[in-house]
C-alpha positions as CSV (number, residue, x, y, z in Angstrom):
1,M,-4.8,-9.0,17.6
2,D,-7.8,-11.3,17.4
3,D,-7.9,-14.2,15.0
4,K,-10.7,-12.6,12.9
5,L,-8.5,-9.6,12.1
6,F,-5.4,-11.8,11.4
7,Q,-7.4,-13.9,9.0
8,R,-8.5,-10.8,7.2
9,I,-4.9,-9.6,7.0
10,K,-3.8,-13.0,5.8
11,K,-6.5,-13.0,3.1
12,L,-5.7,-9.5,1.9
13,T,-1.9,-9.8,1.8
14,E,-1.9,-13.2,0.1
15,I,-4.2,-11.9,-2.8
16,Q,-2.1,-11.3,-5.9
17,S,-2.7,-8.0,-7.6
18,V,0.1,-5.8,-8.9
19,S,-0.2,-2.2,-10.2
20,G,-2.5,-2.0,-13.2
21,F,-3.9,-5.5,-12.5
22,E,-5.9,-4.9,-9.3
23,E,-9.0,-6.9,-10.2
24,N,-8.5,-9.6,-7.6
25,I,-8.1,-7.3,-4.6
26,R,-10.7,-4.8,-5.9
27,H,-13.3,-7.6,-6.0
28,V,-12.6,-8.5,-2.3
29,M,-12.5,-4.8,-1.2
30,T,-15.9,-4.2,-2.9
31,E,-17.4,-7.3,-1.3
32,E,-16.2,-6.3,2.2
33,L,-16.9,-2.6,1.9
34,T,-20.5,-2.9,0.7
35,P,-22.2,-3.9,4.0
36,L,-20.2,-1.3,6.0
37,V,-21.2,1.9,4.1
38,D,-24.1,3.7,2.5
39,R,-22.8,3.0,-1.0
40,V,-19.7,2.0,-3.0
41,E,-18.3,4.0,-5.9
42,Y,-15.4,3.6,-8.3
43,D,-13.2,6.0,-10.1
44,G,-12.3,5.6,-13.8
45,L,-9.0,3.8,-13.1
46,G,-10.6,1.3,-10.7
47,G,-10.2,2.7,-7.3
48,V,-13.0,1.7,-4.9
49,F,-14.4,3.7,-2.1
50,G,-17.3,3.3,0.4
51,I,-19.2,6.4,1.4
52,K,-20.7,7.1,4.8
53,E,-22.9,10.1,4.0
54,N,-23.7,12.9,6.4
55,Q,-27.0,14.6,6.0
56,D,-25.6,18.0,6.9
57,P,-24.5,19.7,3.6
58,N,-21.9,21.7,5.6
59,A,-20.2,18.6,7.0
60,P,-16.6,18.2,5.9
61,R,-15.6,15.5,3.5
62,I,-12.9,13.3,4.9
63,M,-11.1,10.8,2.6
64,L,-9.3,7.8,4.0
65,A,-7.3,6.1,1.2
66,A,-5.2,3.0,1.1
67,H,-3.8,1.7,-2.2
68,M,-4.6,-1.9,-3.2
69,D,-1.8,-2.6,-5.6
70,E,1.5,-4.4,-4.8
71,I,4.8,-4.4,-6.5
72,G,5.6,-7.1,-9.1
73,F,6.5,-7.4,-12.8
74,M,5.1,-7.2,-16.2
75,L,6.2,-9.8,-18.8
76,S,7.8,-7.8,-21.7
77,Q,9.3,-10.5,-23.9
78,I,9.0,-14.2,-24.4
79,L,12.3,-15.6,-25.4
80,E,12.7,-18.5,-27.9
81,N,13.7,-20.9,-25.1
82,G,10.4,-20.1,-23.3
83,L,11.9,-17.8,-20.6
84,F,10.6,-14.3,-20.0
85,R,12.1,-10.8,-19.7
86,V,10.2,-8.4,-17.5
87,V,9.8,-4.8,-16.5
88,P,9.3,-3.9,-12.8
89,L,6.0,-2.6,-11.6
90,G,7.2,-0.6,-8.6
91,G,10.5,-0.3,-6.9
92,W,12.6,-3.4,-6.5
93,N,16.0,-4.0,-4.9
94,P,17.4,-6.3,-7.6
95,Y,19.3,-8.3,-5.0
96,V,16.0,-9.7,-3.5
97,V,14.5,-10.7,-6.9
98,S,16.5,-13.8,-7.8
99,A,15.4,-17.4,-7.0
100,Q,12.0,-16.5,-5.7
101,R,8.5,-17.9,-6.3
102,F,6.0,-15.9,-8.4
103,T,2.7,-16.4,-10.1
104,L,2.3,-15.7,-13.8
105,Q,-1.2,-14.5,-14.5
106,T,-2.5,-15.1,-18.1
107,R,-5.7,-15.1,-20.0
108,K,-5.9,-18.9,-19.7
109,G,-5.0,-19.1,-16.0
110,D,-2.3,-18.7,-13.3
111,Y,0.9,-20.6,-13.5
112,P,3.8,-21.1,-11.1
113,C,6.9,-19.2,-12.0
114,I,10.4,-18.6,-10.5
115,S,13.0,-15.9,-11.0
116,S,16.4,-17.0,-12.3
117,S,19.6,-16.8,-10.3
118,V,21.9,-14.3,-12.1
119,P,24.8,-16.2,-13.9
120,P,28.2,-15.2,-12.5
121,H,29.4,-13.8,-15.8
122,L,26.8,-11.1,-15.5
123,L,28.3,-10.0,-12.2
124,R,31.9,-9.7,-13.6
125,G,33.5,-6.8,-15.4
126,K,31.1,-4.1,-14.1
127,A,32.3,-0.6,-13.6
128,G,34.9,-0.3,-10.8
129,G,35.0,-4.1,-10.4
130,Q,31.7,-4.0,-8.4
131,A,29.3,-6.8,-8.7
132,K,26.0,-5.2,-9.8
133,V,22.7,-6.8,-10.5
134,D,20.0,-5.2,-12.7
135,V,16.4,-6.4,-12.9
136,S,17.0,-6.6,-16.6
137,D,19.6,-9.4,-16.0
138,I,17.1,-11.6,-14.3
139,L,14.9,-13.9,-16.4
140,F,11.7,-15.6,-15.2
141,D,11.0,-19.2,-15.8
142,A,7.6,-21.0,-15.8
143,G,9.1,-24.2,-17.1
144,F,8.0,-23.7,-20.7
145,E,10.5,-25.2,-23.2
146,S,9.9,-22.8,-26.1
147,K,8.2,-19.6,-27.0
148,E,5.5,-21.6,-28.9
149,E,4.7,-23.7,-25.9
150,A,4.4,-20.6,-23.7
151,E,2.0,-19.0,-26.2
152,A,0.0,-22.1,-26.4
153,Y,-0.7,-21.7,-22.7
154,G,-2.0,-18.2,-23.2
155,V,1.2,-16.3,-22.2
156,R,1.5,-12.9,-23.8
157,P,3.6,-9.8,-23.3
158,G,1.7,-7.5,-20.8
159,D,0.9,-10.4,-18.5
160,S,1.5,-9.8,-14.8
161,I,4.0,-11.7,-12.6
162,V,3.2,-11.5,-8.8
163,P,5.1,-12.5,-5.7
164,Q,3.9,-15.6,-4.0
165,A,4.2,-15.9,-0.2
166,E,2.3,-17.1,2.9
167,T,1.4,-14.7,5.7
168,I,2.3,-16.0,9.1
169,K,2.8,-14.8,12.7
170,T,6.1,-14.9,14.6
171,A,6.6,-17.2,17.5
172,N,5.9,-14.5,20.1
173,D,2.7,-13.4,18.3
174,K,4.0,-9.8,18.3
175,H,4.7,-9.6,14.6
176,I,3.3,-10.7,11.3
177,I,5.4,-11.7,8.2
178,G,4.0,-11.6,4.7
179,K,4.1,-9.9,1.3
180,A,2.3,-6.8,0.2
181,W,2.1,-5.0,3.5
182,D,2.7,-2.1,1.2
183,N,-0.2,-1.6,1.1
184,R,-2.7,-4.2,2.2
185,Y,-2.0,-2.7,5.6
186,G,-4.1,0.2,4.5
187,C,-6.8,-2.0,3.0
188,A,-7.1,-4.0,6.2
189,L,-7.2,-0.8,8.3
190,V,-10.0,0.8,6.2
191,L,-12.2,-2.3,6.7
192,D,-11.3,-2.6,10.4
193,V,-12.2,1.1,11.0
194,L,-15.4,0.9,9.1
195,E,-16.5,-2.2,11.1
196,R,-15.8,-0.4,14.4
197,L,-17.9,2.6,13.2
198,Q,-21.0,0.6,12.6
199,G,-24.0,2.2,14.3
200,Q,-22.1,5.5,15.0
201,S,-22.9,8.8,13.5
202,L,-19.9,10.8,12.3
203,P,-19.4,14.6,12.2
204,N,-18.3,14.3,8.5
205,T,-18.9,12.5,5.3
206,L,-16.4,9.7,5.2
207,I,-15.0,8.4,1.9
208,A,-12.9,5.3,2.7
209,G,-11.4,2.8,0.3
210,A,-8.3,2.1,-1.8
211,N,-6.6,3.6,-4.9
212,V,-4.9,1.7,-7.7
213,Q,-1.5,2.2,-9.3
214,E,0.2,3.9,-6.3
215,E,3.5,2.0,-6.8
216,V,4.0,3.3,-10.4
217,G,3.8,7.0,-9.7
218,L,0.8,7.7,-7.4
219,R,-1.5,7.5,-10.4
220,G,-4.7,6.4,-8.8
221,A,-4.9,9.1,-6.2
222,R,-5.4,11.9,-8.7
223,P,-8.7,10.7,-10.3
224,S,-10.2,9.5,-7.0
225,T,-9.4,12.8,-5.3
226,H,-10.8,14.7,-8.2
227,K,-14.0,12.6,-8.2
228,F,-14.7,12.7,-4.4
229,K,-13.5,16.2,-3.7
230,P,-12.5,15.8,-0.1
231,D,-11.7,18.7,2.3
232,L,-9.0,16.6,4.0
233,F,-7.1,13.5,2.8
234,F,-5.5,10.8,4.9
235,A,-3.3,8.1,3.3
236,V,-2.9,4.9,5.2
237,D,0.3,3.3,3.9
238,C,3.3,1.2,4.9
239,S,6.8,2.7,5.0
240,P,10.3,1.3,5.3
241,A,11.5,0.7,8.9
242,D,15.2,1.5,9.4
243,D,15.9,-0.1,12.8
244,I,17.7,-3.4,12.2
245,G,21.1,-1.9,12.9
246,T,20.2,0.9,15.2
247,D,17.3,3.1,16.1
248,K,19.5,6.1,16.8
249,D,19.1,8.9,14.3
250,T,17.0,6.7,12.0
251,F,13.3,6.8,11.1
252,G,10.7,4.0,11.3
253,H,11.1,1.7,14.4
254,L,8.9,-1.3,15.0
255,G,7.1,-1.1,18.3
256,K,7.2,2.7,18.6
257,G,3.7,3.5,17.2
258,F,2.3,4.8,14.0
259,L,4.3,7.1,11.6
260,V,3.6,10.9,11.4
261,R,5.2,11.6,8.0
262,I,6.3,15.2,8.3
263,F,8.3,15.3,5.0
264,D,9.0,13.4,1.8
265,P,10.1,14.5,-1.7
266,G,6.5,15.0,-2.7
267,M,4.8,16.6,0.3
268,I,5.5,18.8,3.3
269,M,3.0,18.1,6.1
270,L,1.1,21.3,6.8
271,K,1.9,22.6,10.3
272,R,-1.8,22.8,11.4
273,M,-2.3,19.3,10.1
274,R,0.7,18.1,12.0
275,D,-0.4,19.8,15.2
276,Y,-3.9,18.3,14.9
277,V,-2.6,14.8,14.4
278,V,0.0,14.9,17.1
279,D,-2.3,16.6,19.6
280,T,-5.0,14.0,19.0
281,A,-2.5,11.2,19.5
282,E,-1.1,12.6,22.7
283,A,-4.6,13.4,24.1
284,N,-5.5,9.7,23.6
285,D,-2.2,8.1,24.6
286,I,-1.7,6.7,21.1
287,P,2.0,6.0,20.5
288,Y,3.5,7.7,17.4
289,Q,6.9,8.5,15.8
290,Y,7.9,11.2,13.4
291,F,9.0,10.0,9.9
292,V,11.0,11.5,7.1
293,S,11.0,9.5,3.9
294,K,12.9,9.5,0.5
295,G,9.8,8.0,-1.1
296,G,6.2,9.2,-1.6
297,T,2.6,8.2,-0.9
298,D,-0.8,9.0,-2.4
299,A,-0.9,12.0,-0.1
300,G,1.7,13.6,-2.3
301,A,-0.6,13.4,-5.3
302,A,-3.8,14.2,-3.5
303,H,-2.7,17.4,-1.8
304,L,-2.0,19.0,-5.1
305,M,-5.5,18.2,-6.6
306,N,-8.5,20.4,-7.0
307,D,-7.7,23.7,-5.2
308,G,-5.3,22.0,-2.8
309,V,-6.2,19.4,-0.2
310,P,-4.5,19.3,3.2
311,S,-3.2,15.8,3.5
312,A,-1.5,13.5,6.0
313,V,-0.2,9.9,6.1
314,I,-1.0,7.6,9.0
315,G,1.8,5.2,8.4
316,L,3.0,1.8,9.5
317,P,6.7,0.9,9.7
318,G,7.6,-2.4,8.0
319,R,10.9,-4.1,7.8
320,Y,12.1,-5.3,4.4
321,I,9.2,-3.8,2.4
322,H,9.1,-4.3,-1.4
323,T,10.1,-7.9,-1.0
324,H,8.4,-11.3,-0.6
325,Q,8.7,-11.1,3.2
326,T,7.9,-8.0,5.2
327,M,7.7,-7.9,9.0
328,V,5.3,-5.5,10.9
329,R,4.5,-5.2,14.6
330,V,0.9,-5.8,15.7
331,S,1.0,-2.9,18.3
332,D,2.0,-0.4,15.5
333,Y,-1.0,-1.5,13.5
334,E,-3.3,-1.1,16.5
335,A,-1.9,2.4,17.1
336,A,-2.5,3.4,13.5
337,R,-6.1,2.1,13.7
338,D,-6.8,3.9,17.0
339,M,-5.4,7.1,15.5
340,V,-7.6,6.9,12.4
341,L,-10.7,6.1,14.6
342,Q,-10.0,9.3,16.6
343,L,-9.6,11.4,13.4
344,V,-12.8,10.2,11.7
345,T,-14.9,10.6,14.8
346,T,-13.6,14.1,15.7
347,L,-13.1,15.9,12.5
348,D,-16.2,18.2,12.3
349,R,-16.5,21.4,10.3
350,A,-14.8,23.5,13.0
351,A,-11.8,21.2,13.2
352,A,-11.5,20.9,9.4
353,D,-11.6,24.7,9.0
354,Q,-8.9,25.1,11.7
355,I,-6.6,22.8,9.7
356,I,-7.4,24.4,6.4
357,Y,-7.7,28.0,7.2
358,G,-6.4,28.4,10.8
359,R,-9.6,29.7,12.1
C-alpha cells in the first residue's frame, strides 16, 4: 500500500462521526468525491453519492455503497455530579467500553471524555453468580464537577460521544490498526476506485458513495436506494474476522482475500449474483473467501427496495471490529478493491440482465 492511500485511510478512520452525526465525514467525502465524478447528490438523510453518468439510456445503474457512520454513544442524561449516562449507537461488546478515551461533541465544541471502570459491586450478585457488565452500568466522565458546569460548557442530552484512536501500521507493514474500519474501509475503497477510473468510460452509470445510519438498523440505505434506483447494488463493508483461535470451520480470515457474503439474517445472496462475483474473481486471480454472518449490511435493506434490487457485499475481514482498535490486512483491502474495479468495468446491460433475469 502506497503512502498516499495509507494517509487517506488514516484521515478517514480518525474522523469522528457516529450514526446520526455524520457531518464531519460527509464533508470530507463530498470534498473528495466532487473532482472524481460528474456530479454529487445527497439523499434526505444525508447520504452522499457521486454519479458517473453513461449517455446510453439503456446502460444499467450500478450502486456502490459504503456507510460513513461509526459506532459510538449518545449522551442521554447529565447526572448531578457532572458524569453522563449514555445509550449506544450501534452494537458494543460492553467489556471493551470501560476505561477508554472518547470525544464528547457539543454545540460549543469537542471535549475529551473517558468511560468509567465498572465498580466491583456492579459485577456481584448477578444471575447465576456470573459477572456481567451492561453498557448502562458504565458512566462517561469529561471532568465536569456538576451538572451545572457541564451545561455551562454546552453539554446537552443528545450530544454524541465518539471513540478516539490513532490509525497506525504494524511493524511488518502488512496490517493497519485503527478505529472505524467498519466502515471507513468502504469510504476509502469508493474513493480509491473512482480515482483509478479517471479517464475511463464505463458500460454503466455508476453511483458511488456512502450511506448514513447503517449501524442503527440499516436506515440510510433505504432512502438512497429509492432515490438512485439502481439495477444492482454492491455494499462495501467490514465484517468480523473469526481467526484468532483457529481458521478451521470459521468465517473471516485475514490474508485470505475479500469476503463473498453468501448469507446473513437479512439477505440470501442470489445464485446468479454469487456466480458472477465468484467467476469474475477467479478469472482475474483475485483471492476471495465465502462468508456467513450473524449481522447485516446495507445490502440487506437495499435488496428489498423498489421492485427488488439484486445485491451483494464485497467485504473486508477485520479483527476486533466495533472497538477502538481493529486490525485489517492490506492484501485483503487490495483484493476487495481489485474486485470492485472488475465489477464496475464489466457490468454492462447483458451482464446485468443475466444476474437479474437469467438471460
